[in-house]
Every structure is written in structure tokens, then in C-alpha cells.
N, C-alpha and C positions, 0 to 999 in steps of 0.2 A: 953781873947777873940779874942784879935787882930790877933793870927795866923790863925782864921777861913778863912779870905779872902785869905791869902798867900796860904793855903790848897786848896782853889778853884781854884787859878790859876795853881797850879800844877796838879790838876785834869783836868783843861781845857787843858792844856800843852799834858797831857797824851791821851786825847780824840783826839785831833789834830793829833798826832804822830800815833794814832791806825787807822786812815783813812787808809785802805789798797788799795792804788792807783794801785799797781801792780796787785793785784787781780781782781780789777774792770776792768781794762785796757786789761788784757788779757781774761777776761770773755767777755767783748763786741766786742773784736777782733777776736777770736776763738771759744768761747763757752766753753773752757777749764778752768779746775780748776787748776791755777798756781802751788798750793801746791802737785799736782800730778807730777810734771815735775821735772826732775832731782833734785835739792837741794831742792825743795819744799819751799823756800823762795819766799818772795814777792817784794824782790829788783829789782833794775834796770837790774842787770845781768841775774837773772833768767827771768824776764820779756822778755828780749831780746831773749834768748833762745826760749821761748815759743812762742813769736808773732813777733820777728823783731826787728831790730834797731829802729825805730819808736817809738814803744811802750817802748822798754828798756829806749831810752833817755828819753821820756815823764816821764815816772815812775821815773827815777833819778831825773829830776829837781824837780818834786812835793815832792820827799821824801826830797830833800836838803830844801826846802822850809818850811817843817815842822819844822826843828830845828829853822829856822830864823824868822819864824812868832812866835814861842814859847817865843823867846828872846824879839821879839817886844810886844807881848802880856803883859809880865811880866813889861817892862818898861813903858807900857801906863798905867796899872792898879796900878804898885807900883813903881813909879817913884824914882830914887836913890838908890833902893834896890838893891845890886849887888849880894848879895846871892840868891835872887830870880831870878835874870838875869842870874845867872849861872846855877842854879837849873832846870828852867823850860825848857830849851832843854834836859835836862836829863831826865825829863818826856815824853817829846816827843820820845826820843829814845827808853825808855822803852816802850812805845805804840807802836812803829813801830815795835820792836822785838817781843812783847808780845800783839797782838790786842785783845781787847775784843772783836771785831767784827768779829775774825775768829776762835772760838772755834771749836775743833775738837777732837774724840776720837783716840788715838792710837790703836795698836794692842793688848794691855793688857786692853783697855776698860778704860785707864786713860785720863782725859779730859786735853787738852793743848790747849795753845793758840799760834796760827799761827802768822808769821810775817817775817821779814827781819834780816840782821845781824847789822843794824844801821850805815854803813858807810856814807851813803848820809846824813842822818840826823845829824850826827856828823860834818859834812862839813857844813852844813847848820848852827848849833848851833855856831859853830866859827865864820862863817861869820856874824852872828846876833850880836855876842859880839864884834866882829871888822872886819868890811866889807875887809879891805886888806887881810885878811888871806886867802880869797877865791884864790887870785892870787899868794898865795906861796902853799898851800896845791893842789890845782888842778893840777898845772904843776908836781910838784914834784910827785904826786901820780900817774899822766900818765906816768912818767919816770920810776917809780917803776913799775907799770904794766907791760910796755913793755920790760924793761932791766931784771927784776927779775922774771917777769913771771907769779906770782901767783895772782889771784884776791882776795884771802883770805889776803896776806900780804898787798895789796893795800888797802884794807878795813881798815886793823888794823891801818895803817900808818896815816890815819885821825886823830886819836886819839893820837898817839905819837908826830905828828907834832904839834899838838895842845898843848899839854904841852910844848914843847920846845919854839912855839911863843910866848904863854901866859908867860911863864917863863923867856924869855928874856925881854918881855915889862916891867914885874913886876921888875925886877932887875935895868931896866933904868927908873923906876920911871913914866912910861907910861900907866900904868895899874893895875887894882886891883888883889890880891892874888886869889880871888876867881874864877877867870878865868883859874889859874892852877887847882884848885878842878875840875872845869869842865872838862879839859882835862883829868885828872886821872880817874874820874868817867865814863867819856864817853870809855875810853881805855878798862876799865875793863868790861863794858857792851859788848862792840864788842868782846872781847877776848873770853868772856864766850859763847856768842852765836856761836862762830867760834870754838868751841872745837873739833868738826868731823873734821874739815878742819886743824888743828894743829896737829892732830893725822896722818892725811894722809900727812902732811908735814914731820913729823917725819918718817914716813916709806916709804917715797920717792913715794908716789903713787898720790899726788894731781896735778890735771890737769895743764898744762903749758900752756902759752899764749906768744904773742908777739916775742921777738927775739929769744929767747931760744926755743921756740918751732919751729920757722922756721929753726934753725939751727939743731935742733933735726930730723925734717923731711928730711934735706938736707943728714944728714948722714946715715939715713936709706934707702934712695934712691939710 
């Protein structure tokens, strides 16, 4: 029965991640349902589209903290358990992507849980496991966004960079292997959530941003 408290920690992490900050902030600011706007996701990028930079940034910060607080919760309730520390932010990412607070029926009448793609929560989880990861993933993510130009690729990069960071730390004897597992699972969750974007990337129809978008406009003008 010792596993029951561990399940409770993961469940709390899921519920923490499931708080739909983007939905709530956009609703308070504009009265709109963010799920009806563009991508329909509740993350910072779509919140910015729906209600401006302030709401988008606030949503992004709070979504990052979901992953961070999930790690803190696990370390507080189960100190020394690296598996729980690594899996708690995974619970938060799942909650963020599939929030129990945002049930909705699709056009076929099937019940679905709304949410985001998980990139911010992935960053937050990495930050909770090793705080300096923030100063690696955030600037590299900004460079990827500006020069590669795809928000979806930027979102996926948070997981890939986590694998690299925690892999190097493990090889140097500075961190546990469980954190690598965190990076792998986080990446899989984000890639799964971004399946429509990956399809558009393959088709060449994904929306461009940053440097490449600017160059594209200059050529067209």
C-alpha cells in the first residue's frame, strides 16, 4: 500500500497542471472561449492571439510554474524519491494538455479534454528538476523561434533540450538518470499533442514567424 501516497502525488500534479490559466485569463479579458480561437489550445501562444501579449505572457509564466510546482510538491511529500520528482511534472504536462476542467464534445459527439501542447509545462518541469535548465532552454528556444520560425518546433525543442541537458548531467555524474526519462516522456507528450502541426510542417503550410517570416514578406513586397 506504500504506492498509494505516490499515486496521490501524481494525481495532485495532474490537477495542478489541469488548471486552465489560458482559458481563464482570456475569458476574464475578452469574454471569449479560447478553445474557439485559431489552434483552440489554452497555452500562452494562443492566449496571446486571443487577448494580447500581456495575457499571453501571463499564461506562459503560470503554465511554466505548473511543472515547477509539481516537482516541488513531489520533493516535499516524498523527499529523495527521484522517480516521483521526474514523474510529477509529467503528470502536470498531461493535466495541461488534457484538462479535466475543460471537457467538450467534438463534431462527432465524442467527449474530449481541452488543453495546450505542454511546452511551457515541460520547461517548468526541467526548471524544477534543475533550475539552471531555464537559462539554457529559454534562450535557445527563443533563437529557435526567431531563426527557424515555427512555434511548434520551439515547443518541441523544450523536451529535446531537456533530454540533452539531463543526459549530459547524468554522464558527468551530476544528476540521476530518471531526469532523462522525464525529458523523453515530456517530448513524446508534446509531439503527440502537436500532430496537426507536424502534418502542416511536412506539407509546408505551418505558419512562419520571426526572421524567416520577415524575409518572406520582404520578397513578396
